C-alpha positions as CSV (number, residue, x, y, z in Angstrom):
1,X,11.5,96.0,121.5
2,X,9.2,98.5,122.9
3,X,9.6,102.2,122.4
4,X,9.9,102.7,126.2
5,X,12.8,100.3,126.4
6,X,14.6,102.1,123.5
7,X,14.0,105.5,125.2
8,X,15.4,104.1,128.5
9,X,18.5,102.7,126.9
10,X,19.2,105.9,124.9
11,X,18.6,108.0,128.0
12,X,21.1,105.9,130.1
13,X,23.7,106.2,127.4
14,X,23.3,110.0,127.1
15,X,23.4,110.6,130.9
16,X,26.4,108.3,131.2
17,X,28.2,110.2,128.5
18,X,27.3,113.6,130.0
19,X,28.3,112.5,133.5
20,X,31.6,111.2,132.2
21,X,32.3,114.5,130.4
22,X,31.4,116.5,133.5
23,X,33.4,114.3,135.9
24,X,36.5,114.2,133.7
25,X,37.2,117.8,134.7
26,X,37.8,116.7,138.3
27,X,41.4,116.4,139.5
28,X,41.4,112.9,141.0
29,X,45.1,113.0,141.8
30,X,44.3,115.0,144.9
31,X,42.2,112.3,146.4
32,X,44.2,109.3,145.2
33,X,47.1,107.9,147.2
34,X,50.6,108.3,145.7
35,X,51.0,104.9,144.2
36,X,52.5,103.9,140.8
37,X,49.2,102.7,139.4
38,X,47.4,105.9,140.4
39,X,46.5,106.8,136.8
40,X,44.8,103.5,136.1
41,X,43.0,103.5,139.4
42,X,41.8,107.1,138.8
43,X,40.4,106.2,135.4
44,X,38.5,103.2,136.9
45,X,37.2,105.5,139.7
46,X,36.1,108.1,137.1
47,X,34.4,105.4,135.0
48,X,32.5,103.9,138.0
49,X,31.5,107.3,139.3
50,X,30.2,108.2,135.8
51,X,28.2,105.0,135.7
52,X,26.6,105.7,139.1
53,X,25.8,109.3,138.4
54,X,24.5,108.5,134.9
55,X,22.3,105.8,136.3
56,X,20.9,108.0,139.0
57,X,20.2,110.9,136.6
58,X,18.5,108.6,134.1
59,X,16.3,107.1,136.8
60,X,15.3,110.5,138.0
61,X,14.4,111.6,134.4
62,X,12.5,108.4,133.8
63,X,10.5,108.9,137.0
64,X,9.7,112.5,136.0
65,X,8.6,111.4,132.5
66,X,6.2,108.7,133.7
67,X,4.7,110.9,136.4
68,X,3.6,113.6,133.9
């Protein structure tokens, strides 16, 4: 495996973890409907939003690294 691939994987994991930590402070109950499975749906929403934000931040940082 190339060093670049390892750096990308580690960067994606770090940004996903950081975005999950930051987004876990949001109160998702205000935007979720009042349903019995609101807690599970909120956790899935938090996970998917963290994945999306982590991916975008990682791609941004990778673009900056390769442009310098």
